[in-house]
C-alpha positions in Angstrom: 11.4 -6.1 -22.8 8.9 -3.6 -21.5 10.1 -1.1 -19.0 7.3 -1.0 -16.4 6.6 2.2 -14.6 4.6 2.0 -11.4 3.0 4.4 -8.9 2.7 2.6 -5.6 0.0 3.7 -3.1 2.3 3.7 -0.1 1.2 3.9 3.5 4.5 3.0 5.2 2.8 0.0 6.7 3.8 -3.7 6.6 1.9 -4.6 3.4 2.8 -1.7 1.2 6.5 -1.8 2.3 6.6 -5.5 1.3 5.2 -4.6 -2.0 7.7 -1.8 -2.5 10.5 -4.2 -1.9 8.9 -6.7 -4.3 8.7 -4.1 -7.0 12.3 -3.0 -6.4 13.5 -6.6 -6.5 11.7 -7.1 -9.8 13.3 -3.9 -11.2 16.7 -5.1 -10.1 16.2 -8.5 -11.7 15.1 -7.0 -15.0 18.0 -4.6 -14.9 20.5 -7.4 -14.5 18.8 -9.4 -17.3 19.0 -6.4 -19.6 22.6 -5.8 -18.9 23.4 -9.4 -19.6 21.5 -9.7 -22.9 21.6 -6.2 -24.4 24.8 -4.3 -23.6 24.2 -0.6 -24.2 20.4 -0.9 -24.0 18.9 2.4 -22.8 16.2 0.6 -20.7 17.8 0.0 -17.3 14.9 -1.7 -15.5 11.5 -0.8 -14.1 10.7 2.5 -12.4 8.9 2.8 -9.0 7.5 6.0 -7.4 5.6 6.1 -4.1 2.5 8.2 -3.3 1.2 8.6 0.2 -1.8 10.5 1.5 -2.4 12.7 4.5 -6.1 12.4 4.9 -6.3 13.4 8.6 -5.7 9.9 9.9 -5.0 9.6 13.6 -2.1 7.2 12.9 -0.2 9.9 11.0 3.0 8.3 12.2 2.8 6.0 9.2 3.6 8.9 6.9 6.9 9.5 8.7 7.7 5.8 8.2 6.8 6.1 4.6 9.0 9.1 4.1 12.0 7.5 5.9 11.7 4.2 4.1 11.6 5.9 0.7 14.5 8.1 1.6 16.6 5.1 2.7 15.7 3.1 -0.5 16.2 6.2 -2.7 12.7 5.9 -4.1 10.8 9.1 -5.4 8.1 9.8 -2.9 5.3 12.3 -2.6 2.9 12.9 0.3 -0.4 14.5 -0.9 -2.3 16.6 1.6 -6.0 15.8 1.3 -7.0 16.6 4.8 -9.7 18.9 3.5 -11.5 15.8 2.3 -11.7 14.6 5.9 -15.2 16.1 6.3 -16.3 14.0 3.3 -14.9 10.8 4.8 -16.3 11.2 8.3 -17.6 8.7 10.8 -14.5 6.4 10.8 -12.5 5.7 13.9 -9.4 6.6 11.8 -10.6 10.1 10.9 -13.1 11.2 13.6 -13.4 11.3 17.4 -14.5 7.7 17.6 -12.7 5.1 19.7 -10.6 2.6 17.7 -12.0 -0.8 18.5 -9.9 -3.5 20.0 -10.1 -7.2 19.0 -9.5 -9.3 16.0 -9.6 -7.9 12.5 -12.5 -10.1 11.5 -14.7 -8.8 14.4 -17.7 -6.7 13.2 -16.6 -3.9 15.6 -13.7 -3.3 13.2 -16.1 -1.9 10.7 -15.7 1.4 12.7 -12.3 1.7 11.0 -13.7 1.8 7.5 -12.9 5.2 5.9 -15.7 5.9 3.4 -14.4 5.4 -0.2 -10.8 5.7 0.9 -9.2 3.3 -1.7 -11.3 4.6 -4.5 -10.1 8.1 -3.7 -6.5 6.9 -3.3 -6.6 5.0 -6.6 -8.2 7.8 -8.5 -5.5 10.2 -7.4 -2.7 7.7 -8.1 -4.1 7.0 -11.5 -4.0 10.7 -12.2 -0.4 10.8 -11.2 0.4 7.7 -13.4 -1.3 9.4 -16.4 0.6 12.6 -15.8 3.9 10.8 -15.5 3.1 8.4 -18.4 3.4 5.4 -16.1 1.9 2.0 -16.8 0.2 1.0 -13.6 -0.8 1.8 -10.1 0.1 -0.7 -7.4 -1.8 -1.3 -4.1 -1.1 -3.8 -1.3 -4.6 -4.9 -0.4 -4.7 -8.5 0.7 -7.1 -11.3 1.7 -7.1 -10.4 5.4 -8.8 -7.1 4.5 -11.7 -8.7 2.7 -13.8 -9.5 5.7 -14.1 -5.8 6.8 -13.1 -3.5 3.9 -15.3 -3.6 0.8 -12.7 -1.5 -1.1 -10.1 -4.2 -0.7 -12.1 -7.0 -2.2 -11.3 -8.7 -5.5 -14.5 -7.4 -7.1 -13.6 -3.8 -6.2 -10.1 -4.1 -7.6 -11.4 -5.8 -10.8 -13.9 -3.0 -11.4 -11.4 -0.2 -10.6 -8.9 -1.8 -13.0 -11.6 -1.9 -15.7 -12.4 1.8 -15.1 -8.8 2.8 -14.9 -8.1 1.4 -18.4 -10.8 3.5 -20.0 -10.9 6.7 -17.8 -8.2 8.4 -19.8 -6.6 8.3 -23.2 -3.8 6.4 -21.5 -4.6 2.9 -20.1 -3.4 2.4 -16.6 -3.4 -1.0 -14.9 -4.3 -1.6 -11.2 -1.7 -4.0 -9.9 -2.7 -5.8 -6.7 -0.4 -8.9 -6.4 -1.3 -9.5 -2.7 -5.0 -9.6 -3.4 -5.4 -13.3 -2.5 -2.6 -13.6 -0.1 -2.9 -13.7 3.7 -0.9 -11.4 6.1 1.2 -14.4 7.0 2.1 -15.0 3.4 3.0 -11.4 3.0 5.3 -11.6 6.1 6.9 -14.8 4.6 7.6 -12.9 1.4 8.9 -10.0 3.3 11.3 -12.3 5.2 12.7 -13.5 1.9 13.0 -9.9 0.7 14.8 -9.0 4.0 12.2 -6.3 4.8 12.9 -4.6 8.1 9.4 -4.3 9.6 10.6 -2.4 12.6 10.7 0.6 10.3 7.0 0.3 9.4 3.9 1.4 11.2 0.6 -0.5 11.5 -1.3 0.6 14.7 -4.5 2.6 14.2 -4.4 4.4 17.5 -1.8 7.0 16.7 0.1 6.6 19.9 3.9 6.8 20.5 4.1 3.0 20.6 1.8 0.3 19.0 -1.2 -0.5 21.2 -1.0 -4.2 20.4 -4.7 -4.4 21.0 -6.4 -3.0 17.8 -7.2 -5.3 14.9 -4.3 -4.0 12.8 -1.8 -4.6 15.6 -3.1 -8.1 16.3 -3.1 -9.2 12.7 0.5 -7.9 12.3 1.7 -9.6 15.5 0.1 -12.9 14.4 1.7 -12.8 11.0 5.2 -11.9 12.2 5.1 -14.4 15.1 4.1 -17.1 12.7 7.3 -16.4 10.6 9.5 -16.7 13.7 8.4 -20.2 14.4 
């Protein structure tokens, strides 16, 4: 049984936290299976490490959430400072002095929150980490709700990044995106089964002390979580 080693691109938000719990649950299930069928086996389950990025985002509170979640779950975690790249990823409401739009996630105004090439940069750096650590894959929690606004969350982008990741180095690294065709509500439902405490995560784009409940990210989160309470 292959021991999978995963670098998770981890924001500290609802989606990546759910994926972290999913990976840890898979690791625990494999560990139990190994203990049952192969006593004394050196392989004790999968390995998960988290990688977060400080890219000058206004909602930097997500990084504190990421740090605290990983500390609580005892998961190795690294925050990489790439704020100097902020000037290359300009024009976004998340990195520049541009108002964060309010409204539904599918509204065209939400395009102001697109950070140029963000996921390609994150994945490239995570792949480098995976190669250095001799890990098998990089996980990312992009989902179907992102497709309308964010080109770097769509299936065709993930497919091509996966193809490139497998040939970019001597070591082949897989891009693992299990939520790619799932809605936010489906992720919330999975999180409920995994007993994820979403109060410890951060979603709001405005970078305030409390969630604004008006930006697209907040509204999508509230809709997903309220659906699971019904």
